[in-house]
C-alpha positions as CSV (number, residue, x, y, z in Angstrom):
1,M,28.0,-1.8,-0.3
2,F,28.4,-2.8,-3.9
3,I,26.1,0.0,-5.1
4,H,28.2,2.5,-3.2
5,S,31.4,1.2,-4.8
6,V,29.9,1.5,-8.3
7,H,28.9,5.1,-7.6
8,V,32.3,6.0,-6.3
9,C,34.0,4.4,-9.3
10,C,31.7,6.3,-11.7
11,F,32.4,9.5,-9.9
12,I,36.1,9.1,-10.2
13,F,35.9,8.5,-13.9
14,R,33.6,11.5,-14.4
15,K,36.3,13.7,-12.7
16,L,38.7,12.7,-15.5
17,A,36.6,14.5,-18.2
18,G,38.8,17.0,-19.9
19,K,42.0,15.6,-18.4
20,T,44.8,14.1,-20.4
21,I,45.8,10.6,-19.2
22,F,48.9,8.6,-20.3
23,I,48.3,4.8,-20.1
24,T,50.9,2.2,-20.7
25,G,50.1,-1.4,-21.6
26,A,47.0,-0.3,-23.4
27,S,47.0,-2.8,-26.3
28,R,45.0,-5.3,-24.3
29,G,43.7,-6.3,-20.9
30,I,43.2,-3.9,-18.0
31,G,45.2,-1.1,-19.6
32,K,43.0,-1.1,-22.6
33,A,39.8,-1.4,-20.5
34,I,40.9,1.6,-18.4
35,A,41.8,3.6,-21.5
36,L,38.4,2.9,-23.2
37,K,36.4,3.7,-20.1
38,A,38.3,7.0,-19.4
39,A,37.8,8.0,-23.1
40,R,34.1,7.3,-22.9
41,D,33.9,9.5,-19.8
42,G,35.6,12.4,-21.7
43,A,39.3,12.1,-20.9
44,N,41.9,12.7,-23.6
45,I,43.9,9.4,-23.8
46,V,47.6,8.9,-24.8
47,I,48.4,5.2,-25.0
48,A,51.7,3.3,-25.1
49,A,52.2,-0.4,-25.7
50,K,54.9,-2.5,-27.1
51,T,52.7,-4.8,-29.1
52,T,52.8,-3.7,-32.7
53,E,52.4,-7.0,-34.5
54,P,49.5,-9.4,-33.8
55,H,50.3,-12.3,-31.4
56,P,49.0,-15.7,-32.5
57,K,47.2,-16.3,-29.2
58,L,46.5,-12.8,-27.8
59,P,44.3,-10.3,-29.6
60,G,45.2,-6.6,-29.8
61,T,48.0,-4.3,-30.9
62,I,48.5,-0.6,-30.1
63,Y,47.0,0.1,-33.5
64,T,43.8,-1.9,-32.9
65,A,43.4,-0.3,-29.5
66,A,43.8,3.2,-30.9
67,K,41.3,2.5,-33.6
68,E,38.8,1.1,-31.1
69,G,39.2,4.1,-28.9
70,K,38.3,6.5,-31.8
71,N,34.9,4.8,-32.3
């Protein structure tokens, strides 16, 4: 069952290739992870996040996420 789920997940992301996706909350956490995965699979990503200044305890800003996505 687990292998089937992995294949379904990969199939869904492959279908995003060439699509443009708007993702909010993309400076860290699940939003960032989804944005990076979709970008690796060929999607065009537009990110939005309210974190512009580094937080003392939480890593990531919209600028660091955008830079990471370009690599």
